[in-house]
N, C-alpha and C positions, 0 to 999 in steps of 0.2 A: 388394596390399591383403590384408588378413588375412580369412579367409573364414568367420568366424563373427561374428555380429551381437550378441548378448547383451552388453550394455555391464556387466553385472556380472561381475566377472574369477573369481567363485566358482560360477556358474552349473553345477550338478551334471552337466548333461546336455553341458558342453563342458570342462571341467576338464582332461580327459586331452589335448585338443587345445591347449590354452594351455600345460600343462605343454611339450609337445612344442614348441610355438612358442617360448615363453620359453627353453627350453634350446638351441634351434636354433644354427647356425653365425653366422646374421647377428644373432640375439639375444644372450644370454649366453655361447653357445657352452660348454655344459656337456657335455663328452663322456660318455657313459654314461647319459644320459637320453634314450633314443629310444623308440619306440610300444611297444614289449614291458617295457621297465623302467617306464615311466609306468604301463603298465596294471596292471602288479604293485604298484608304490607305492600306487596306489589302491584295488585290491582288498583289501591287508593294512591300510589304515587310517592307513598311514605320512605320508600327504600329503593334503591337502585342497585347497591353492590353490599357487602358485607360491612364496610365502614361506616355506611348510613345508619347502621343499628347505635351507634354509640352518639348517635346525634337524635335519637327518637324522643330524649327527654327534654328537647325544645318544643315537641309536637304533642304534648301530653294531652291538651283539650282536642286535638284531633284523633287521637287514640280512643278517647272516651267515647266518641260518635259511633266506633265501630262495631258493627254487630258481635256479640258474645265476648266485648270487651268491658266488663264492669271494672269498678274502680280498683278493686283487690288485685284484678287480674293484671291491669295495667302497672300498678304498683309493684308487684311480683316480678313481672317481666324488667321493668326497668330496674328494679334491684338487682336482677339476676346479671345484666348487663353491665351496670356498674361493676358489680363483683368479679366478671370475667376479665376486667383489666389487669388483674393481677395473675393471670394465668400462665405456668410456666412456659418457657421459649418453646419447648418441644412440641407442645400441645398447639401452641400458635402457627408452629410451622405445618403441623399436621392440619390443622384447621383450614389454612389457606388452598388446601386441595391441588397440591401440585402432582403432577402424575408420577406414579411409582414411588413415592413418598408416604407408606404407611406409617402407623404409630412408631414401631419400632425402629424404623429408620428416620424418623422425625427426631427419636431420642440420641442417635448416634450424630446426627450432623449437628443438634443441637450442643452437643459436649464437646465437639471439635471446633464449631464455629458458634462461639458464644453470643452472637447478637445477629438479627436480620441484615444490618448493614454489612457484617463481614460476610453473612451467606448471599446476599444479591450483588456484592461486588467481588466475590470468590471467582478466581480462573478457574479452567477445566482441571488444569494439573494440581491446583489445590483440592479440589473436589475429588479428583481421583486419588488423592493420599488418605482420604479418610476410608478405614477399615469397611468393606463390603460396598463402598462405592464403585460401581463400574460404570462404563461410558453411557450406557441408557440412562441411569439415574443422573450423571453430571450433566449430561446436554438435556433431561427434561427441566432441572433448575436453572440452568442459564437461558432456556427458552422462556420459561415463566418470568422471570426478572427481567428478560430482555423487552418485554412488553411494557409499554408506556405507562397502560392503565393500570397494569398490577403496581408497579413503583408510586403511582398516585394513590393507589387506595392504601399501601404501606404508608405512605406519608399521614394520610387522614389518619389511619389508625394511631400512629405515634402522637399526632395533634389532639385526639381525644384520649390520651392517656393511657393507653394499651402498652402494657411493659412487651418491649422487644428484645431484650437482654437476657441473658442467663444470670441469674445470681450466683455470684462467686462463692465456692465452696471449699474450704481446705480440706486438702489430702486426708488429713488425718480425722475427718467428720465424715467420709464417705462410709457407708455401711460394712464394706468390705477390707477397710483398710489395714494393712498389715497382715493380710492373710494371702494363702497360696492355693491355687486349685488346681486338680488333674483332671484333664478331659479323658474319660475311659469309654469305651463301649461306641455304639452307633448311635448317632443323632439323628432322628426321623424327621424333623421339621425344620433343621438349621445345619449350616454347614459348621465345620469347627472354626474357621475365621471368624464367622457371624459371632459363636458362642463366646470364644476368646475376647471379642470385641465388646460384649455385651457385660462380661465380667468384668473387664479391664476399666470399662466405664464407671464400675462402682468402687473402684478404688484399691482392687487387689494389687499383690506386689510381684505376681508372677504366675502365669497359666503353663503348664507343661502338658505332655502327654502322658507321662507316667513318674512316679517319685514315691519315696516313703517318708519323706519329712514334711510333706505338704499338710496344711490344715484340714484339708478336706477333699472329696471329689465330687464331680458334676452333679451326680445321684443326690448327694447330701444337700448341696447347693439347690438343687430344684426344691427339694423337700422345705426348704428353710422360707420365710416371707420376705426376703431382700428384693426390694422393688420388682413386683410379680409383673408389672408391665413390662419391664425391660427381658423378663426370662420367659413369658409367658411363650406356649408352643414348644419349648426346648423338651427332650426327652431323652432317655438312654436306656437301652437295654444289655 
């Protein structure tokens, strides 16, 4: 969970933390935007929120004048920012820093609501229909997108060319398409409902408590390399 709780993404006291989180490896993965770089960019007034990162290409000369910002560093940073425009929707959602939305929850939300537009306009009932999304998470999402400043940032991200929709994937192309899984034993870090939701998101055709005709069981699933980010933390005993 993100460790800052102001729902306004442009809250002055937390902009630097949001910049660092937005650019982190689990988020937009923008190399060159770390703690020191974020502090400098904010101090010099080059960015005021995360969307401003995508307009730094128009401030190249100002960037080159900054301390420890040689031409190669500036080029690498701008290239990383440009590359991040194609980041998958789930990581964009995580990068926004919505309270209670970690990496795994962001993946589940993106699978069920395949665009930022659908997410920000979703009703509480629609959010609660997503597996493992409870009232606390639903209310947090609604509060975040209820802030006009956050909607403005989303608009500017879209205008900058950031992809805010999930790429359509044919069911037969999912890594677990046509397979069935059995959940057995005790899950130490996830509920059975969460485990089922993660496996179903990868295209399996059925999850059951036990059966003899299934393709695999959860322990076997964990030992495979299918979408490690979705199943990280799951274990059975």
